[in-house]
KERO-644023 format. One record per residue: x, y, z of N, C-alpha, C in turn; residue in three letters. Coordinates in nm, 3 decimals. Layout:
+---------+---------+---------+---------+---------+---------+---------+---------+---------+--------+
!     npx !     npy !     npz !    capx !    capy !    capz !     cpx !     cpy !     cpz ! residu !
+---------+---------+---------+---------+---------+---------+---------+---------+---------+--------+
!       X !       Y !       Z !       X !       Y !       Z !       X !       Y !       Z !    ALA !
...
+---------+---------+---------+---------+---------+---------+---------+---------+---------+--------+
This chain:
+---------+---------+---------+---------+---------+---------+---------+---------+---------+--------+
!     npx !     npy !     npz !    capx !    capy !    capz !     cpx !     cpy !     cpz ! residu !
+---------+---------+---------+---------+---------+---------+---------+---------+---------+--------+
!   9.023 !   7.276 !  11.285 !   9.088 !   7.319 !  11.344 !   9.111 !   7.494 !  11.374 !    UNK !
!   9.040 !   7.550 !  11.204 !   8.978 !   7.600 !  11.196 !   8.925 !   7.679 !  11.235 !    UNK !
!   8.833 !   7.595 !  11.317 !   8.719 !   7.645 !  11.378 !   8.707 !   7.625 !  11.543 !    UNK !
!   8.838 !   7.605 !  11.547 !   8.820 !   7.599 !  11.675 !   8.883 !   7.679 !  11.717 !    UNK !
!   8.940 !   7.664 !  11.869 !   8.963 !   7.809 !  11.956 !   9.134 !   7.874 !  11.906 !    UNK !
!   9.167 !   7.807 !  11.850 !   9.364 !   7.780 !  11.820 !   9.319 !   7.919 !  11.621 !    UNK !
!   9.204 !   7.886 !  11.584 !   9.189 !   7.942 !  11.424 !   9.248 !   8.132 !  11.466 !    UNK !
!   9.223 !   8.182 !  11.500 !   9.264 !   8.312 !  11.566 !   9.442 !   8.325 !  11.533 !    UNK !
!   9.554 !   8.209 !  11.625 !   9.628 !   8.217 !  11.667 !   9.682 !   8.122 !  11.493 !    UNK !
!   9.668 !   8.024 !  11.446 !   9.704 !   7.970 !  11.331 !   9.719 !   8.092 !  11.225 !    UNK !
!   9.594 !   8.186 !  11.184 !   9.621 !   8.216 !  11.142 !   9.674 !   8.361 !  11.128 !    UNK !
!   9.672 !   8.345 !  11.226 !   9.810 !   8.534 !  11.221 !   9.948 !   8.497 !  11.246 !    UNK !
!   9.959 !   8.345 !  11.315 !  10.077 !   8.302 !  11.327 !  10.124 !   8.281 !  11.109 !    UNK !
!  10.044 !   8.202 !  11.049 !  10.073 !   8.180 !  10.877 !  10.061 !   8.304 !  10.790 !    UNK !
!  10.036 !   8.393 !  10.870 !  10.027 !   8.517 !  10.801 !  10.161 !   8.610 !  10.835 !    UNK !
!  10.201 !   8.613 !  10.876 !  10.213 !   8.704 !  11.018 !  10.422 !   8.744 !  11.047 !    UNK !
!  10.418 !   8.561 !  11.023 !  10.602 !   8.455 !  11.086 !  10.683 !   8.423 !  10.974 !    UNK !
!  10.594 !   8.455 !  10.853 !  10.679 !   8.398 !  10.714 !  10.739 !   8.559 !  10.699 !    UNK !
!  10.622 !   8.689 !  10.721 !  10.704 !   8.834 !  10.636 !  10.831 !   8.876 !  10.783 !    UNK !
!  10.738 !   8.847 !  10.864 !  10.846 !   8.896 !  11.001 !  11.032 !   8.813 !  10.967 !    UNK !
!  11.006 !   8.717 !  10.922 !  11.122 !   8.626 !  10.919 !  11.238 !   8.698 !  10.815 !    UNK !
!  11.113 !   8.691 !  10.668 !  11.176 !   8.769 !  10.553 !  11.244 !   8.879 !  10.610 !    UNK !
!  11.191 !   8.976 !  10.579 !  11.263 !   9.155 !  10.693 !  11.344 !   9.107 !  10.757 !    UNK !
!  11.359 !   8.990 !  10.860 !  11.472 !   9.009 !  10.950 !  11.622 !   8.926 !  10.853 !    UNK !
!  11.613 !   8.833 !  10.777 !  11.720 !   8.840 !  10.674 !  11.742 !   8.888 !  10.600 !    UNK !
!  11.685 !   9.009 !  10.541 !  11.645 !   9.134 !  10.424 !  11.790 !   9.223 !  10.452 !    UNK !
!  11.702 !   9.268 !  10.576 !  11.755 !   9.325 !  10.697 !  11.925 !   9.298 !  10.693 !    UNK !
!  11.927 !   9.184 !  10.787 !  12.060 !   9.184 !  10.790 !  12.172 !   9.109 !  10.714 !    UNK !
!  12.097 !   9.115 !  10.621 !  12.214 !   9.130 !  10.457 !  12.224 !   9.214 !  10.460 !    UNK !
!  12.111 !   9.294 !  10.446 !  12.157 !   9.528 !  10.416 !  12.264 !   9.559 !  10.496 !    UNK !
!  12.199 !   9.565 !  10.610 !  12.311 !   9.606 !  10.743 !  12.381 !   9.548 !  10.767 !    UNK !
!  12.418 !   9.448 !  10.754 !  12.520 !   9.377 !  10.847 !  12.546 !   9.392 !  10.962 !    UNK !
!  12.674 !   9.414 !  11.029 !  12.707 !   9.401 !  11.173 !  12.621 !   9.562 !  11.230 !    UNK !
!  12.544 !   9.574 !  11.167 !  12.510 !   9.729 !  11.219 !  12.282 !   9.683 !  11.226 !    UNK !
!  12.295 !   9.580 !  11.170 !  12.168 !   9.505 !  11.197 !  12.143 !   9.505 !  11.413 !    UNK !
!  12.234 !   9.476 !  11.409 !  12.148 !   9.461 !  11.588 !  12.107 !   9.658 !  11.664 !    UNK !
!  12.198 !   9.754 !  11.580 !  12.125 !   9.879 !  11.591 !  12.015 !   9.939 !  11.523 !    UNK !
!  11.982 !   9.847 !  11.434 !  11.912 !   9.898 !  11.358 !  11.781 !   9.838 !  11.480 !    UNK !
!  11.823 !   9.726 !  11.474 !  11.653 !   9.649 !  11.560 !  11.675 !   9.705 !  11.692 !    UNK !
!  11.776 !   9.807 !  11.784 !  11.731 !   9.877 !  11.918 !  11.651 !   9.991 !  11.894 !    UNK !
!  11.709 !   9.970 !  11.794 !  11.592 !  10.149 !  11.720 !  11.445 !  10.125 !  11.655 !    UNK !
!  11.426 !   9.979 !  11.613 !  11.307 !   9.975 !  11.537 !  11.213 !   9.891 !  11.622 !    UNK !
!  11.189 !   9.813 !  11.764 !  11.185 !   9.765 !  11.796 !  11.063 !   9.830 !  11.925 !    UNK !
!  11.170 !   9.896 !  12.004 !  11.100 !   9.970 !  12.112 !  10.943 !  10.007 !  12.057 !    UNK !
!  10.961 !  10.138 !  11.908 !  10.879 !  10.166 !  11.885 !  10.747 !  10.060 !  11.811 !    UNK !
!  10.771 !   9.992 !  11.752 !  10.675 !   9.851 !  11.696 !  10.631 !   9.827 !  11.830 !    UNK !
!  10.706 !   9.830 !  11.964 !  10.628 !   9.804 !  12.115 !  10.579 !   9.890 !  12.141 !    UNK !
!  10.610 !   9.924 !  12.154 !  10.506 !  10.045 !  12.219 !  10.338 !  10.082 !  12.127 !    UNK !
!  10.379 !  10.079 !  11.990 !  10.223 !  10.132 !  11.917 !  10.183 !  10.015 !  11.946 !    UNK !
!  10.195 !   9.863 !  11.963 !  10.122 !   9.714 !  11.981 !  10.066 !   9.744 !  12.084 !    UNK !
!  10.097 !   9.830 !  12.147 !  10.089 !   9.826 !  12.326 !  10.007 !   9.950 !  12.284 !    UNK !
!   9.990 !  10.029 !  12.245 !   9.967 !  10.174 !  12.255 !   9.756 !  10.059 !  12.233 !    UNK !
!   9.832 !  10.030 !  12.018 !   9.671 !   9.951 !  12.006 !   9.584 !   9.864 !  12.091 !    UNK !
!   9.662 !   9.834 !  12.174 !   9.661 !   9.715 !  12.231 !   9.510 !   9.811 !  12.399 !    UNK !
!   9.573 !   9.845 !  12.388 !   9.540 !   9.959 !  12.497 !   9.380 !   9.968 !  12.469 !    UNK !
!   9.375 !  10.101 !  12.325 !   9.289 !  10.146 !  12.244 !   9.140 !  10.004 !  12.274 !    UNK !
!   9.164 !   9.922 !  12.236 !   9.189 !   9.774 !  12.249 !   9.039 !   9.740 !  12.382 !    UNK !
!   9.117 !   9.759 !  12.429 !   9.082 !   9.749 !  12.560 !   8.956 !   9.768 !  12.566 !    UNK !
!   8.979 !   9.925 !  12.532 !   8.858 !  10.043 !  12.564 !   8.736 !  10.019 !  12.526 !    UNK !
!   8.770 !  10.003 !  12.363 !   8.641 !   9.984 !  12.286 !   8.548 !   9.840 !  12.385 !    UNK !
!   8.634 !   9.688 !  12.371 !   8.535 !   9.604 !  12.470 !   8.522 !   9.625 !  12.585 !    UNK !
!   8.576 !   9.742 !  12.636 !   8.559 !   9.765 !  12.785 !   8.410 !   9.782 !  12.790 !    UNK !
!   8.412 !   9.974 !  12.643 !   8.279 !  10.006 !  12.656 !   8.151 !   9.940 !  12.602 !    UNK !
!   8.179 !   9.804 !  12.537 !   8.094 !   9.752 !  12.446 !   8.044 !   9.790 !  12.274 !    UNK !
!   8.145 !   9.844 !  12.250 !   8.183 !   9.839 !  12.127 !   8.239 !   9.747 !  12.047 !    UNK !
!   8.268 !   9.684 !  12.097 !   8.282 !   9.544 !  12.063 !   8.338 !   9.451 !  12.129 !    UNK !
!   8.322 !   9.317 !  12.030 !   8.347 !   9.187 !  12.104 !   8.397 !   9.047 !  12.083 !    UNK !
!   8.443 !   8.973 !  12.107 !   8.506 !   8.829 !  12.081 !   8.458 !   8.712 !  12.085 !    UNK !
!   8.419 !   8.657 !  11.999 !   8.305 !   8.523 !  12.050 !   8.384 !   8.430 !  12.049 !    UNK !
!   8.319 !   8.401 !  12.215 !   8.340 !   8.241 !  12.334 !   8.392 !   8.157 !  12.174 !    UNK !
!   8.556 !   8.108 !  12.219 !   8.584 !   7.971 !  12.119 !   8.590 !   7.981 !  12.002 !    UNK !
!   8.647 !   8.138 !  11.918 !   8.734 !   8.143 !  11.876 !   8.894 !   8.241 !  11.885 !    UNK !
!   8.894 !   8.187 !  11.996 !   9.022 !   8.291 !  12.060 !   9.086 !   8.125 !  12.162 !    UNK !
!   9.229 !   8.142 !  12.253 !   9.260 !   8.093 !  12.331 !   9.232 !   8.075 !  12.509 !    UNK !
!   9.096 !   8.185 !  12.459 !   9.089 !   8.254 !  12.608 !   9.201 !   8.315 !  12.697 !    UNK !
!   9.350 !   8.357 !  12.698 !   9.366 !   8.456 !  12.790 !   9.346 !   8.572 !  12.750 !    UNK !
!   9.338 !   8.646 !  12.872 !   9.311 !   8.798 !  12.833 !   9.471 !   8.885 !  12.901 !    UNK !
!   9.511 !   8.954 !  12.784 !   9.571 !   9.095 !  12.867 !   9.401 !   9.204 !  12.853 !    UNK !
!   9.385 !   9.198 !  12.986 !   9.260 !   9.306 !  13.072 !   9.208 !   9.246 !  12.963 !    UNK !
!   9.092 !   9.299 !  12.926 !   8.985 !   9.248 !  12.816 !   8.952 !   9.211 !  12.684 !    UNK !
!   9.139 !   9.225 !  12.665 !   9.169 !   9.186 !  12.529 !   9.221 !   9.046 !  12.523 !    UNK !
!   9.145 !   8.912 !  12.429 !   9.285 !   8.854 !  12.423 !   9.403 !   8.857 !  12.342 !    UNK !
!   9.457 !   8.724 !  12.366 !   9.593 !   8.775 !  12.363 !   9.681 !   8.772 !  12.241 !    UNK !
!   9.606 !   8.715 !  12.185 !   9.595 !   8.693 !  11.978 !   9.569 !   8.781 !  11.915 !    UNK !
!   9.499 !   8.930 !  11.984 !   9.487 !   9.041 !  11.930 !   9.580 !   9.146 !  11.936 !    UNK !
!   9.661 !   9.084 !  12.099 !   9.667 !   9.168 !  12.132 !   9.807 !   9.144 !  12.067 !    UNK !
!   9.892 !   8.978 !  12.011 !   9.990 !   8.969 !  11.953 !   9.951 !   9.067 !  11.799 !    UNK !
!   9.867 !   9.054 !  11.701 !   9.856 !   9.077 !  11.607 !   9.881 !   9.305 !  11.594 !    UNK !
!   9.847 !   9.325 !  11.723 !   9.880 !   9.517 !  11.717 !  10.032 !   9.484 !  11.734 !    UNK !
!  10.096 !   9.395 !  11.795 !  10.249 !   9.345 !  11.850 !  10.290 !   9.416 !  11.667 !    UNK !
!  10.297 !   9.247 !  11.581 !  10.305 !   9.174 !  11.525 !  10.297 !   9.265 !  11.444 !    UNK !
!  10.178 !   9.386 !  11.372 !  10.117 !   9.430 !  11.216 !  10.206 !   9.600 !  11.248 !    UNK !
!  10.254 !   9.573 !  11.386 !  10.355 !   9.717 !  11.380 !  10.442 !   9.666 !  11.398 !    UNK !
!  10.504 !   9.522 !  11.429 !  10.672 !   9.547 !  11.373 !  10.699 !   9.468 !  11.273 !    UNK !
!  10.580 !   9.468 !  11.132 !  10.557 !   9.445 !  11.006 !  10.574 !   9.610 !  10.932 !    UNK !
!  10.563 !   9.691 !  11.014 !  10.553 !   9.852 !  10.954 !  10.722 !   9.939 !  10.963 !    UNK !
!  10.744 !   9.880 !  11.100 !  10.856 !   9.852 !  11.190 !  11.031 !   9.877 !  11.066 !    UNK !
!  10.988 !   9.719 !  11.058 !  11.086 !   9.623 !  11.001 !  11.087 !   9.711 !  10.842 !    UNK !
!  10.995 !   9.693 !  10.833 !  10.879 !   9.780 !  10.620 !  10.975 !   9.858 !  10.649 !    UNK !
!  10.978 !   9.944 !  10.707 !  11.030 !  10.118 !  10.716 !  11.197 !  10.158 !  10.739 !    UNK !
!  11.245 !  10.028 !  10.739 !  11.386 !   9.990 !  10.834 !  11.441 !   9.962 !  10.667 !    UNK !
!  11.355 !   9.871 !  10.623 !  11.400 !   9.835 !  10.461 !  11.339 !   9.943 !  10.287 !    UNK !
!  11.312 !  10.031 !  10.405 !  11.279 !  10.119 !  10.274 !  11.353 !  10.219 !  10.293 !    UNK !
!  11.418 !  10.293 !  10.436 !  11.502 !  10.362 !  10.433 !  11.632 !  10.289 !  10.368 !    UNK !
!  11.644 !  10.160 !  10.439 !  11.743 !  10.111 !  10.330 !  11.808 !  10.110 !  10.195 !    UNK !
!  11.668 !  10.081 !  10.093 !  11.648 !  10.110 !   9.965 !  11.690 !  10.251 !   9.928 !    UNK !
!  11.630 !  10.358 !  10.039 !  11.580 !  10.475 !   9.943 !  11.734 !  10.483 !   9.989 !    UNK !
!  11.835 !  10.441 !  10.100 !  11.991 !  10.530 !  10.110 !  12.090 !  10.532 !   9.998 !    UNK !
!  12.216 !  10.599 !  10.037 !  12.299 !  10.627 !   9.951 !  12.364 !  10.454 !   9.888 !    UNK !
!  12.414 !  10.418 !   9.811 !  12.483 !  10.269 !   9.782 !  12.623 !  10.306 !   9.777 !    UNK !
!  12.694 !  10.197 !   9.864 !  12.823 !  10.221 !   9.886 !  12.874 !  10.225 !   9.779 !    UNK !
!  12.963 !  10.288 !   9.736 !  13.128 !  10.280 !   9.670 !  13.216 !  10.192 !   9.672 !    UNK !
!  13.246 !  10.067 !   9.604 !  13.351 !  10.031 !   9.617 !  13.483 !  10.092 !   9.496 !    UNK !
!  13.598 !  10.088 !   9.616 !  13.743 !  10.146 !   9.500 !  13.733 !   9.985 !   9.381 !    UNK !
!  13.830 !  10.023 !   9.221 !  13.836 !   9.897 !   9.177 !  13.903 !   9.810 !   9.248 !    UNK !
+---------+---------+---------+---------+---------+---------+---------+---------+---------+--------+
């Protein structure tokens, strides 16, 4: 199956989803009731950057700078960009955005609890 048209998608999901899920769990534990607000702040920039990168990829593929071998992806395209490549850009941007939210949480002030 790793030499099939499913290879790119399987590899992408295998490395990205566990990390995204871990980040979401840690984020929810830290931010608690503010988790929804943090996600509403983090998700739009991640999607915007992912779409920007996919658009740049579209231009590069259209200009013949590079291409993707036939049979190495599902054959579903967004413009001329394989769906897996678009997902790669969005998921990578999401990993970075969630990581920044967690990094900010780690640097932020600690709660002081009264005895």
